[in-house]
C-alpha positions as CSV (number, residue, x, y, z in Angstrom):
1,X,26.5,40.5,29.2
2,X,25.5,43.9,27.8
3,X,22.4,43.9,29.9
4,X,24.5,43.3,33.1
5,X,26.9,46.1,32.1
6,X,24.0,48.6,31.6
7,X,22.5,47.6,34.9
8,X,25.8,48.2,36.7
9,X,26.1,51.6,35.1
10,X,22.5,52.5,36.2
11,X,21.0,53.0,32.7
12,X,17.6,51.6,33.5
13,X,15.9,52.8,30.3
14,X,18.3,51.1,28.1
15,X,18.3,48.1,30.3
16,X,14.5,47.7,30.0
17,X,14.6,48.1,26.2
18,X,17.4,45.5,26.0
19,X,15.5,43.1,28.3
20,X,12.3,43.5,26.3
21,X,14.3,42.9,23.1
22,X,15.8,39.7,24.7
23,X,12.4,38.4,25.8
24,X,10.9,39.2,22.4
25,X,13.7,37.4,20.6
26,X,13.3,34.3,22.8
27,X,9.5,34.3,22.0
28,X,10.2,34.6,18.3
29,X,12.7,31.8,18.5
30,X,10.1,29.6,20.2
31,X,7.5,30.6,17.6
32,X,10.0,29.7,14.9
33,X,10.5,26.2,16.4
34,X,6.7,25.8,16.6
35,X,6.2,27.0,13.0
36,X,9.0,24.6,11.8
37,X,7.2,21.7,13.5
38,X,3.9,22.7,11.9
39,X,5.5,22.9,8.5
40,X,7.1,19.5,9.0
41,X,3.7,18.1,10.0
42,X,2.1,19.6,6.9
43,X,4.9,18.2,4.7
44,X,4.4,14.7,6.1
45,X,0.6,15.0,5.6
46,X,1.1,16.0,2.0
47,X,3.5,13.1,1.4
48,X,0.9,10.8,3.0
49,X,-1.9,12.1,0.8
50,X,0.4,11.7,-2.3
51,X,1.0,8.1,-1.4
52,X,-2.7,7.5,-0.9
53,X,-3.4,9.1,-4.3
54,X,-0.8,6.7,-5.9
55,X,-2.4,3.7,-4.2
56,X,-5.8,4.7,-5.4
57,X,-4.5,5.1,-8.9
58,X,-2.9,1.6,-8.8
59,X,-6.1,0.1,-7.4
60,X,-8.1,1.7,-10.2
61,X,-5.8,0.3,-12.8
62,X,-5.9,-3.1,-11.1
63,X,-9.7,-3.0,-11.1
64,X,-9.7,-2.1,-14.9
65,X,-7.3,-5.0,-15.6
66,X,-9.5,-7.4,-13.6
67,X,-12.6,-6.2,-15.4
68,X,-10.9,-6.7,-18.8
69,X,-9.8,-10.2,-17.8
70,X,-13.3,-11.0,-16.7
71,X,-14.6,-10.0,-20.1
72,X,-11.9,-12.1,-21.9
73,X,-12.4,-15.2,-19.8
74,X,-16.0,-16.4,-19.8
75,X,-16.3,-18.5,-16.8
76,X,-19.5,-20.4,-17.7
77,X,-17.9,-21.5,-21.0
78,X,-14.7,-22.7,-19.3
79,X,-16.8,-24.5,-16.7
80,X,-18.8,-26.3,-19.3
81,X,-15.6,-27.3,-21.2
82,X,-14.0,-28.6,-18.0
83,X,-17.1,-30.6,-17.2
84,X,-17.1,-32.1,-20.7
85,X,-13.4,-32.8,-20.5
86,X,-13.9,-34.5,-17.1
87,X,-16.7,-36.7,-18.5
88,X,-14.5,-37.7,-21.5
89,X,-11.6,-38.5,-19.3
90,X,-13.9,-40.6,-17.1
91,X,-15.2,-42.5,-20.1
92,X,-11.6,-43.0,-21.4
93,X,-10.6,-44.3,-18.0
94,X,-13.6,-46.7,-17.9
95,X,-12.9,-47.9,-21.4
96,X,-9.2,-48.4,-20.6
97,X,-10.2,-50.3,-17.4
98,X,-12.6,-52.5,-19.4
99,X,-9.9,-53.2,-22.0
100,X,-7.4,-54.2,-19.3
101,X,-10.0,-56.5,-17.7
102,X,-10.7,-58.0,-21.1
103,X,-7.0,-58.6,-21.8
104,X,-6.5,-60.1,-18.4
105,X,-9.4,-62.5,-19.0
106,X,-8.1,-63.5,-22.4
107,X,-4.6,-64.1,-21.1
108,X,-5.9,-66.1,-18.1
109,X,-8.1,-68.3,-20.4
110,X,-5.1,-69.0,-22.6
111,X,-3.0,-70.3,-19.7
């Protein structure tokens, strides 16, 4: 409005100065918006990197726990124990089966 008023009055020097000032302020506003977008982008990247650092820390701790568990649990020993247990259970099953057959034969012969 002020620019139009100065133009009507014929004050071209003030009109040019005011027009330049208006153009400059529009440019600065656009730069501010672009800068704000860049700052938001940087902020999001920092948050993403922080999340990645946290994930890496958790994975490192998980690997340490798994390593400790592996040292505590000796797989070959457990495997050997399970094999031995399986053999013993098989023997017990066979013995039980043989005893049942024997009892069945005894009871059949008594009848």
